N, CA, C and O atoms as a GROMACS GRO file, in nm:
protein
  256
    1UNK      N    1   2.230   0.981  -1.672
    1UNK     CA    2   2.331   0.963  -1.571
    1UNK      C    3   2.314   0.827  -1.506
    1UNK      O    4   2.202   0.782  -1.482
    2UNK      N    5   2.425   0.762  -1.479
    2UNK     CA    6   2.425   0.630  -1.416
    2UNK      C    7   2.424   0.645  -1.264
    2UNK      O    8   2.484   0.737  -1.209
    3UNK      N    9   2.355   0.555  -1.197
    3UNK     CA   10   2.348   0.558  -1.052
    3UNK      C   11   2.372   0.418  -0.995
    3UNK      O   12   2.342   0.317  -1.060
    4UNK      N   13   2.425   0.414  -0.875
    4UNK     CA   14   2.456   0.288  -0.806
    4UNK      C   15   2.328   0.208  -0.784
    4UNK      O   16   2.226   0.262  -0.741
    5UNK      N   17   2.335   0.079  -0.813
    5UNK     CA   18   2.221  -0.010  -0.789
    5UNK      C   19   2.256  -0.119  -0.688
    5UNK      O   20   2.179  -0.142  -0.593
    6UNK      N   21   2.368  -0.184  -0.705
    6UNK     CA   22   2.412  -0.290  -0.614
    6UNK      C   23   2.565  -0.290  -0.607
    6UNK      O   24   2.632  -0.238  -0.696
    7UNK      N   25   2.618  -0.347  -0.502
    7UNK     CA   26   2.762  -0.369  -0.488
    7UNK      C   27   2.786  -0.519  -0.494
    7UNK      O   28   2.727  -0.595  -0.417
    8UNK      N   29   2.872  -0.560  -0.584
    8UNK     CA   30   2.905  -0.702  -0.599
    8UNK      C   31   3.044  -0.727  -0.542
    8UNK      O   32   3.133  -0.643  -0.558
    9UNK      N   33   3.065  -0.839  -0.477
    9UNK     CA   34   3.195  -0.865  -0.415
    9UNK      C   35   3.307  -0.896  -0.515
    9UNK      O   36   3.425  -0.883  -0.482
   10UNK      N   37   3.268  -0.936  -0.638
   10UNK     CA   38   3.370  -0.968  -0.738
   10UNK      C   39   3.311  -0.958  -0.878
   10UNK      O   40   3.192  -0.933  -0.894
   11UNK      N   41   3.394  -0.977  -0.978
   11UNK     CA   42   3.354  -0.961  -1.117
   11UNK      C   43   3.251  -1.066  -1.160
   11UNK      O   44   3.160  -1.034  -1.238
   12UNK      N   45   3.263  -1.187  -1.112
   12UNK     CA   46   3.170  -1.293  -1.151
   12UNK      C   47   3.028  -1.260  -1.106
   12UNK      O   48   2.934  -1.272  -1.184
   13UNK      N   49   3.013  -1.217  -0.982
   13UNK     CA   50   2.881  -1.180  -0.930
   13UNK      C   51   2.830  -1.056  -1.004
   13UNK      O   52   2.711  -1.047  -1.036
   14UNK      N   53   2.917  -0.960  -1.030
   14UNK     CA   54   2.878  -0.839  -1.101
   14UNK      C   55   2.826  -0.872  -1.241
   14UNK      O   56   2.728  -0.814  -1.286
   15UNK      N   57   2.891  -0.965  -1.310
   15UNK     CA   58   2.846  -1.004  -1.443
   15UNK      C   59   2.712  -1.077  -1.437
   15UNK      O   60   2.631  -1.064  -1.529
   16UNK      N   61   2.688  -1.151  -1.332
   16UNK     CA   62   2.558  -1.217  -1.315
   16UNK      C   63   2.448  -1.113  -1.298
   16UNK      O   64   2.342  -1.124  -1.358
   17UNK      N   65   2.474  -1.011  -1.214
   17UNK     CA   66   2.379  -0.902  -1.198
   17UNK      C   67   2.354  -0.831  -1.332
   17UNK      O   68   2.239  -0.802  -1.367
   18UNK      N   69   2.460  -0.805  -1.404
   18UNK     CA   70   2.451  -0.738  -1.534
   18UNK      C   71   2.358  -0.815  -1.628
   18UNK      O   72   2.269  -0.756  -1.689
   19UNK      N   73   2.379  -0.945  -1.640
   19UNK     CA   74   2.297  -1.027  -1.729
   19UNK      C   75   2.152  -1.031  -1.683
   19UNK      O   76   2.061  -1.020  -1.766
   20UNK      N   77   2.129  -1.045  -1.554
   20UNK     CA   78   1.993  -1.049  -1.501
   20UNK      C   79   1.918  -0.920  -1.531
   20UNK      O   80   1.803  -0.923  -1.576
   21UNK      N   81   1.982  -0.809  -1.506
   21UNK     CA   82   1.917  -0.679  -1.526
   21UNK      C   83   1.896  -0.651  -1.675
   21UNK      O   84   1.789  -0.605  -1.714
   22UNK      N   85   1.997  -0.678  -1.757
   22UNK     CA   86   1.983  -0.653  -1.900
   22UNK      C   87   1.879  -0.745  -1.964
   22UNK      O   88   1.812  -0.705  -2.059
   23UNK      N   89   1.864  -0.865  -1.914
   23UNK     CA   90   1.762  -0.956  -1.965
   23UNK      C   91   1.621  -0.902  -1.942
   23UNK      O   92   1.527  -0.941  -2.011
   24UNK      N   93   1.607  -0.813  -1.846
   24UNK     CA   94   1.478  -0.750  -1.818
   24UNK      C   95   1.459  -0.622  -1.897
   24UNK      O   96   1.360  -0.552  -1.880
   25UNK      N   97   1.554  -0.590  -1.984
   25UNK     CA   98   1.542  -0.473  -2.071
   25UNK      C   99   1.592  -0.344  -2.011
   25UNK      O  100   1.563  -0.236  -2.062
   26UNK      N  101   1.669  -0.353  -1.903
   26UNK     CA  102   1.722  -0.233  -1.838
   26UNK      C  103   1.871  -0.223  -1.870
   26UNK      O  104   1.945  -0.318  -1.848
   27UNK      N  105   1.916  -0.108  -1.922
   27UNK     CA  106   2.059  -0.092  -1.946
   27UNK      C  107   2.136  -0.103  -1.815
   27UNK      O  108   2.087  -0.061  -1.710
   28UNK      N  109   2.255  -0.158  -1.820
   28UNK     CA  110   2.332  -0.181  -1.699
   28UNK      C  111   2.480  -0.180  -1.734
   28UNK      O  112   2.519  -0.219  -1.844
   29UNK      N  113   2.562  -0.135  -1.640
   29UNK     CA  114   2.706  -0.140  -1.653
   29UNK      C  115   2.765  -0.183  -1.519
   29UNK      O  116   2.702  -0.169  -1.415
   30UNK      N  117   2.886  -0.237  -1.524
   30UNK     CA  118   2.958  -0.270  -1.401
   30UNK      C  119   3.090  -0.197  -1.401
   30UNK      O  120   3.161  -0.193  -1.502
   31UNK      N  121   3.123  -0.140  -1.287
   31UNK     CA  122   3.246  -0.063  -1.272
   31UNK      C  123   3.318  -0.109  -1.146
   31UNK      O  124   3.254  -0.125  -1.041
   32UNK      N  125   3.449  -0.130  -1.153
   32UNK     CA  126   3.522  -0.164  -1.031
   32UNK      C  127   3.527  -0.042  -0.939
   32UNK      O  128   3.530   0.072  -0.986
   33UNK      N  129   3.527  -0.065  -0.810
   33UNK     CA  130   3.535   0.048  -0.716
   33UNK      C  131   3.668   0.121  -0.733
   33UNK      O  132   3.674   0.243  -0.721
   34UNK      N  133   3.773   0.045  -0.761
   34UNK     CA  134   3.906   0.102  -0.788
   34UNK      C  135   3.931   0.086  -0.937
   34UNK      O  136   3.959  -0.025  -0.983
   35UNK      N  137   3.922   0.193  -1.013
   35UNK     CA  138   3.932   0.186  -1.159
   35UNK      C  139   4.068   0.134  -1.206
   35UNK      O  140   4.080   0.090  -1.321
   36UNK      N  141   4.169   0.137  -1.122
   36UNK     CA  142   4.299   0.082  -1.162
   36UNK      C  143   4.295  -0.071  -1.164
   36UNK      O  144   4.386  -0.135  -1.217
   37UNK      N  145   4.190  -0.130  -1.107
   37UNK     CA  146   4.177  -0.276  -1.104
   37UNK      C  147   4.072  -0.327  -1.202
   37UNK      O  148   4.014  -0.434  -1.181
   38UNK      N  149   4.047  -0.251  -1.306
   38UNK     CA  150   3.949  -0.291  -1.406
   38UNK      C  151   3.989  -0.426  -1.467
   38UNK      O  152   4.102  -0.443  -1.512
   39UNK      N  153   3.895  -0.520  -1.469
   39UNK     CA  154   3.920  -0.653  -1.522
   39UNK      C  155   3.973  -0.752  -1.420
   39UNK      O  156   3.981  -0.871  -1.449
   40UNK      N  157   4.008  -0.706  -1.301
   40UNK     CA  158   4.054  -0.795  -1.195
   40UNK      C  159   3.932  -0.865  -1.137
   40UNK      O  160   3.834  -0.800  -1.101
   41UNK      N  161   3.937  -0.996  -1.127
   41UNK     CA  162   3.820  -1.073  -1.083
   41UNK      C  163   3.787  -1.049  -0.937
   41UNK      O  164   3.670  -1.026  -0.903
   42UNK      N  165   3.885  -1.054  -0.850
   42UNK     CA  166   3.859  -1.049  -0.706
   42UNK      C  167   3.874  -0.908  -0.650
   42UNK      O  168   3.958  -0.883  -0.563
   43UNK      N  169   3.791  -0.818  -0.699
   43UNK     CA  170   3.782  -0.682  -0.646
   43UNK      C  171   3.635  -0.643  -0.651
   43UNK      O  172   3.563  -0.688  -0.740
   44UNK      N  173   3.589  -0.560  -0.559
   44UNK     CA  174   3.447  -0.523  -0.560
   44UNK      C  175   3.410  -0.440  -0.684
   44UNK      O  176   3.486  -0.357  -0.731
   45UNK      N  177   3.290  -0.467  -0.734
   45UNK     CA  178   3.236  -0.394  -0.848
   45UNK      C  179   3.101  -0.335  -0.810
   45UNK      O  180   3.025  -0.395  -0.734
   46UNK      N  181   3.073  -0.218  -0.863
   46UNK     CA  182   2.939  -0.164  -0.845
   46UNK      C  183   2.859  -0.185  -0.973
   46UNK      O  184   2.911  -0.171  -1.084
   47UNK      N  185   2.734  -0.219  -0.954
   47UNK     CA  186   2.641  -0.237  -1.064
   47UNK      C  187   2.563  -0.106  -1.075
   47UNK      O  188   2.503  -0.061  -0.978
   48UNK      N  189   2.564  -0.047  -1.193
   48UNK     CA  190   2.498   0.082  -1.211
   48UNK      C  191   2.395   0.073  -1.322
   48UNK      O  192   2.412   0.000  -1.419
   49UNK      N  193   2.287   0.149  -1.306
   49UNK     CA  194   2.179   0.158  -1.404
   49UNK      C  195   2.146   0.305  -1.424
   49UNK      O  196   2.182   0.387  -1.341
   50UNK      N  197   2.078   0.339  -1.532
   50UNK     CA  198   2.037   0.479  -1.549
   50UNK      C  199   1.946   0.522  -1.434
   50UNK      O  200   1.860   0.445  -1.390
   51UNK      N  201   1.965   0.644  -1.385
   51UNK     CA  202   1.889   0.685  -1.266
   51UNK      C  203   1.738   0.689  -1.290
   51UNK      O  204   1.662   0.685  -1.194
   52UNK      N  205   1.694   0.697  -1.413
   52UNK     CA  206   1.550   0.694  -1.438
   52UNK      C  207   1.497   0.552  -1.453
   52UNK      O  208   1.378   0.533  -1.478
   53UNK      N  209   1.583   0.451  -1.437
   53UNK     CA  210   1.540   0.311  -1.449
   53UNK      C  211   1.568   0.230  -1.322
   53UNK      O  212   1.551   0.108  -1.322
   54UNK      N  213   1.610   0.296  -1.215
   54UNK     CA  214   1.642   0.224  -1.090
   54UNK      C  215   1.521   0.146  -1.041
   54UNK      O  216   1.534   0.030  -1.002
   55UNK      N  217   1.405   0.208  -1.041
   55UNK     CA  218   1.285   0.140  -0.991
   55UNK      C  219   1.250   0.019  -1.077
   55UNK      O  220   1.205  -0.083  -1.024
   56UNK      N  221   1.271   0.028  -1.206
   56UNK     CA  222   1.243  -0.085  -1.296
   56UNK      C  223   1.342  -0.198  -1.269
   56UNK      O  224   1.303  -0.315  -1.264
   57UNK      N  225   1.469  -0.164  -1.252
   57UNK     CA  226   1.570  -0.266  -1.220
   57UNK      C  227   1.535  -0.334  -1.089
   57UNK      O  228   1.548  -0.456  -1.078
   58UNK      N  229   1.491  -0.258  -0.991
   58UNK     CA  230   1.455  -0.315  -0.862
   58UNK      C  231   1.339  -0.410  -0.873
   58UNK      O  232   1.339  -0.516  -0.810
   59UNK      N  233   1.240  -0.374  -0.952
   59UNK     CA  234   1.124  -0.461  -0.971
   59UNK      C  235   1.161  -0.587  -1.047
   59UNK      O  236   1.114  -0.696  -1.014
   60UNK      N  237   1.246  -0.573  -1.147
   60UNK     CA  238   1.283  -0.692  -1.225
   60UNK      C  239   1.365  -0.788  -1.142
   60UNK      O  240   1.355  -0.909  -1.161
   61UNK      N  241   1.446  -0.738  -1.051
   61UNK     CA  242   1.526  -0.825  -0.965
   61UNK      C  243   1.437  -0.897  -0.864
   61UNK      O  244   1.461  -1.013  -0.832
   62UNK      N  245   1.336  -0.829  -0.813
   62UNK     CA  246   1.245  -0.891  -0.716
   62UNK      C  247   1.166  -1.006  -0.777
   62UNK      O  248   1.132  -1.102  -0.708
   63UNK      N  249   1.137  -0.996  -0.907
   63UNK     CA  250   1.053  -1.096  -0.973
   63UNK      C  251   1.135  -1.206  -1.039
   63UNK      O  252   1.078  -1.300  -1.093
   64UNK      N  253   1.265  -1.195  -1.036
   64UNK     CA  254   1.348  -1.297  -1.102
   64UNK      C  255   1.370  -1.418  -1.014
   64UNK      O  256   1.437  -1.513  -1.055
   0.00000   0.00000   0.00000
């Protein structure tokens, strides 16, 4: 199951989070808060990771 990790203000920031987390070996996805705005750049996105990897994602972000 996927769980919320961070909230990004837009798609560009969300993609940066995605790349940072995936580079550390943690699966990651980004979802718009409003699914009807999928692909829209200037809408908030949530960064989600598997709930059993949240602590690993948090550690990898702290050390980046």
